[in-house]
C-alpha positions as CSV (number, residue, x, y, z in Angstrom):
1,M,0.0,0.0,0.0
2,Y,2.9,2.4,0.9
3,E,4.6,1.7,-2.4
4,K,1.4,2.2,-4.4
5,K,1.0,5.6,-2.7
6,I,4.6,6.5,-3.6
7,Q,4.1,5.4,-7.2
8,D,0.9,7.5,-7.5
9,Q,2.9,10.5,-6.3
10,R,5.7,9.8,-8.8
11,L,3.1,9.5,-11.6
12,D,1.4,12.8,-10.7
13,Y,4.8,14.5,-10.5
14,L,6.0,13.0,-13.9
15,V,2.8,13.9,-15.7
16,D,3.1,17.5,-14.5
17,A,6.8,17.6,-15.4
18,F,6.4,16.2,-18.9
19,K,3.5,18.5,-19.6
20,K,5.6,21.5,-18.6
21,D,8.5,20.1,-20.7
22,S,6.3,20.0,-23.8
23,V,5.3,23.0,-25.9
24,Q,2.0,21.8,-27.4
25,Y,0.6,20.1,-24.4
26,K,1.3,22.3,-21.4
27,E,-2.4,22.9,-20.9
28,L,-3.5,19.3,-21.4
29,E,-6.1,18.3,-18.9
30,T,-4.9,15.4,-16.7
31,P,-7.3,12.5,-16.1
32,K,-8.1,11.7,-12.5
33,D,-7.7,7.9,-12.8
34,T,-4.3,6.1,-12.7
35,E,-4.7,4.4,-16.1
36,G,-5.5,7.7,-17.7
37,K,-2.5,9.4,-16.2
38,R,-0.3,6.5,-17.4
39,R,-1.6,6.9,-20.9
40,I,-0.8,10.7,-20.8
41,L,2.7,10.0,-19.5
42,W,3.4,7.3,-22.0
43,S,2.2,9.5,-24.9
44,L,4.3,12.5,-23.7
45,M,7.4,10.3,-23.5
46,N,6.7,8.9,-27.0
47,I,6.5,12.2,-28.7
48,R,9.3,13.9,-26.9
49,M,12.3,14.8,-29.1
50,P,15.7,13.8,-27.6
51,R,17.0,16.7,-25.5
52,K,18.1,17.4,-22.0
53,M,15.8,16.8,-19.1
54,D,16.1,18.1,-15.6
55,K,18.0,15.6,-13.5
56,A,15.4,15.7,-10.7
57,V,12.7,14.6,-13.2
58,L,14.9,11.9,-14.6
59,S,15.6,10.6,-11.1
60,V,11.8,10.3,-10.4
61,Q,11.2,8.8,-13.8
62,D,13.8,6.1,-13.2
63,E,12.3,5.2,-9.8
64,Y,8.9,5.1,-11.3
65,L,9.8,2.9,-14.3
66,Q,11.9,0.5,-12.2
67,E,8.9,-0.1,-10.0
68,R,6.7,-0.5,-13.0
69,V,9.1,-3.2,-14.3
70,R,9.0,-4.9,-10.9
71,E,5.2,-4.8,-11.0
72,N,5.1,-6.4,-14.4
73,G,7.3,-9.2,-13.2
74,I,11.0,-9.6,-14.0
75,V,11.9,-12.9,-15.8
76,E,15.4,-14.2,-15.1
77,L,17.4,-16.4,-17.4
78,D,16.9,-19.4,-15.1
79,D,13.2,-19.1,-15.5
80,I,13.3,-19.9,-19.2
81,P,13.9,-23.5,-20.1
82,M,16.6,-24.4,-22.6
83,I,15.3,-26.5,-25.5
84,R,18.5,-27.4,-27.4
85,E,21.9,-26.0,-28.4
86,R,21.6,-23.1,-25.9
87,M,18.4,-21.9,-27.5
88,S,15.1,-21.1,-25.9
89,I,11.7,-19.8,-26.8
90,W,9.8,-17.4,-24.6
91,Q,6.4,-15.8,-25.2
92,G,5.7,-12.5,-23.6
93,D,6.9,-8.9,-23.1
94,I,10.6,-8.6,-23.9
95,T,10.9,-5.6,-21.5
96,R,10.5,-8.1,-18.6
97,L,13.7,-10.1,-19.5
98,A,16.7,-9.9,-17.2
99,V,19.3,-10.9,-19.8
100,D,22.5,-9.4,-21.0
101,A,20.9,-7.9,-24.1
102,I,17.5,-7.6,-25.7
103,V,17.1,-6.9,-29.4
104,N,15.0,-4.0,-30.6
105,A,13.5,-4.0,-34.1
106,A,14.4,-0.3,-34.9
107,N,13.8,2.0,-37.8
108,S,16.6,3.7,-39.8
109,Q,16.3,6.9,-37.7
110,M,17.2,4.8,-34.6
111,L,15.2,7.1,-32.3
112,G,12.3,4.9,-31.4
113,C,8.7,5.1,-32.3
114,F,7.1,8.6,-32.0
115,V,3.5,7.3,-32.3
116,P,1.8,7.8,-28.9
117,M,1.1,4.5,-27.2
118,H,1.9,2.5,-30.2
119,T,2.3,-1.2,-29.3
120,C,5.3,-1.9,-31.5
121,I,8.4,-3.4,-29.7
122,D,10.4,-0.2,-30.5
123,N,7.9,1.9,-28.6
124,C,7.6,-0.5,-25.6
125,I,11.4,-0.7,-25.2
126,H,11.9,3.0,-25.3
127,T,8.9,3.7,-23.0
128,F,10.1,1.4,-20.2
129,A,13.7,2.2,-20.6
130,G,13.0,5.9,-20.2
131,V,13.8,9.0,-22.2
132,E,17.5,8.6,-21.6
133,L,17.5,5.8,-24.2
134,R,16.3,8.0,-27.1
135,A,18.9,10.6,-26.0
136,E,21.7,8.1,-26.2
137,C,20.5,6.8,-29.6
138,S,20.4,10.4,-30.8
139,R,24.0,11.0,-29.6
140,Q,25.2,8.0,-31.4
141,M,23.4,8.9,-34.6
142,N,24.8,12.5,-34.4
143,Q,28.3,11.1,-34.2
144,L,27.6,8.9,-37.2
145,R,26.3,11.9,-39.2
146,L,29.4,13.8,-38.4
147,K,31.3,10.9,-40.0
148,Y,29.0,10.0,-42.9
149,G,27.0,13.1,-43.6
150,K,23.9,14.9,-42.3
151,D,21.5,12.6,-44.2
152,Y,22.9,9.4,-42.7
153,E,20.4,6.7,-41.7
154,Q,21.3,3.4,-40.1
155,P,21.7,0.7,-42.7
156,T,19.8,-2.6,-42.6
157,A,21.4,-5.3,-40.4
158,V,24.0,-2.9,-38.8
159,P,23.4,-3.2,-35.0
160,M,23.8,-0.4,-32.5
161,L,24.5,-1.1,-28.8
162,T,23.1,1.1,-26.0
163,D,22.5,0.8,-22.3
164,A,19.1,-0.5,-21.2
165,Y,18.6,2.1,-18.5
166,N,15.4,1.1,-16.5
167,L,14.9,-2.2,-18.2
168,P,16.0,-5.4,-16.4
169,A,18.3,-6.2,-19.3
170,K,21.8,-4.9,-19.3
171,K,21.9,-3.7,-22.9
172,V,19.7,-3.1,-25.9
173,I,20.9,-3.9,-29.4
174,H,18.9,-2.0,-32.0
175,V,18.9,-3.3,-35.5
176,V,17.0,-2.3,-38.7
177,G,15.4,-5.3,-40.4
178,P,14.7,-5.6,-44.1
179,I,11.4,-4.3,-45.4
180,V,9.4,-6.5,-47.7
181,R,7.6,-4.1,-50.0
182,Y,6.5,-6.4,-52.8
183,E,7.8,-9.9,-52.8
184,L,10.3,-11.8,-50.8
185,T,13.7,-12.0,-52.5
186,P,17.0,-13.8,-51.7
187,E,18.6,-10.4,-50.9
188,L,16.0,-9.7,-48.3
189,E,16.5,-13.2,-46.8
190,K,20.2,-12.5,-46.6
191,D,19.6,-9.2,-44.9
192,L,17.5,-10.8,-42.3
193,A,20.1,-13.5,-41.7
194,D,22.7,-10.7,-41.3
195,C,20.6,-9.1,-38.6
196,Y,20.9,-12.2,-36.5
197,R,24.5,-12.9,-37.4
198,N,25.7,-9.3,-36.8
199,T,23.9,-9.0,-33.6
200,L,25.5,-12.2,-32.3
201,D,28.9,-10.9,-33.4
202,M,28.2,-7.7,-31.4
203,C,27.4,-9.8,-28.3
204,L,30.7,-11.7,-28.8
205,E,32.6,-8.5,-29.1
206,H,31.2,-7.0,-25.9
207,G,31.1,-10.1,-23.8
208,L,27.3,-10.4,-23.7
209,K,26.4,-14.0,-22.9
210,S,22.7,-14.0,-23.2
211,V,20.5,-12.3,-25.8
212,A,16.8,-12.2,-26.5
213,F,15.8,-11.7,-30.2
214,C,12.4,-10.3,-31.1
215,C,10.8,-11.5,-34.4
216,I,12.7,-9.0,-36.5
217,S,10.9,-7.5,-39.6
218,T,7.7,-9.6,-39.1
219,G,5.5,-6.7,-38.1
220,V,5.0,-3.6,-40.2
221,F,8.1,-4.6,-42.3
222,H,6.0,-7.5,-43.7
223,F,8.5,-10.3,-43.6
224,P,6.6,-13.6,-43.7
225,N,6.5,-15.0,-40.2
226,K,7.3,-18.6,-41.0
227,R,10.2,-17.9,-43.3
228,A,11.5,-15.3,-40.8
229,A,11.5,-18.0,-38.1
230,E,13.3,-20.5,-40.4
231,I,16.0,-17.9,-41.2
232,A,16.4,-16.9,-37.5
233,V,16.8,-20.5,-36.2
234,S,19.1,-21.6,-39.1
235,T,21.4,-18.5,-38.7
236,V,21.6,-18.7,-34.9
237,S,22.2,-22.5,-35.0
238,S,25.0,-22.1,-37.5
239,W,26.6,-19.2,-35.6
240,L,26.5,-21.2,-32.3
241,S,28.1,-24.2,-33.9
242,Q,30.9,-21.9,-35.1
243,H,31.3,-20.2,-31.7
244,P,30.7,-23.1,-29.2
245,S,31.6,-21.2,-26.0
246,A,30.5,-17.7,-26.9
247,M,26.9,-17.7,-25.7
248,E,25.1,-19.1,-22.7
249,R,21.7,-18.6,-24.2
250,V,19.9,-17.3,-27.2
251,I,16.2,-16.7,-26.6
252,F,13.7,-16.3,-29.4
253,N,11.1,-13.9,-27.9
254,V,7.7,-14.3,-29.5
255,F,4.5,-12.4,-28.9
256,K,2.0,-14.1,-31.2
257,D,0.9,-17.7,-30.9
258,E,1.6,-18.1,-34.6
259,D,5.3,-17.3,-34.1
260,K,5.5,-19.5,-31.1
261,T,4.2,-22.5,-33.1
262,Y,6.7,-21.9,-35.9
263,Y,9.7,-21.7,-33.5
264,E,8.5,-24.8,-31.6
265,E,8.4,-26.8,-34.9
266,L,11.9,-25.7,-35.7
267,I,13.5,-26.1,-32.2
268,R,12.7,-29.6,-30.8
């Protein structure tokens, strides 16, 4: 009861602070119910451009989000059964996983989803990590633009590593998957395989021993779910055989029952 009261106070403070921080929504009426306040805060975080935020506000945001993560239930690596070859399947919210790294299906701007309360994985990861994540992504992209030019966008299958901030994972690996605009091609299949291979290479480089992959490109990027699962499992299996001591666990994180069925058929 005490923690709930503290959380309610944090929420009220953050809604007020993020409203004041915005330009367009300073006068937005705040709902009286907790769920309504959460929606307002989530939306204001989603649309906020990367810029400095008062340290006192960030401190409260971090406390609030860390408690929200605990409320949602943290899933440890030992809670997830291993099926074979250091591979696992887990269905649920990737923001609950306490692993070395979770993989975010990003877009080429690498700043997260700006659509208020959108349910894509990019939005959820940025929301529960906090606004510091978008700020870090922006700093990295600005450095890359200094090197490659002001119009630089992150290429497909080139991963970017960031801290995870208020998530239970240690790191987030952001990767842009291939977009299937018309029909599936061998080039697109190779691009998807490269997403998995390059991400695992990054884990190896940084000493990350456990990673949870989302179903890269199968949402609004329109990669066929079954073929995506086949490529993911084949690529990861091949990489693990070539690097037998590199990873403790690779988790295929699925949200839809359809994807869970495909991965279960492939990993027995």
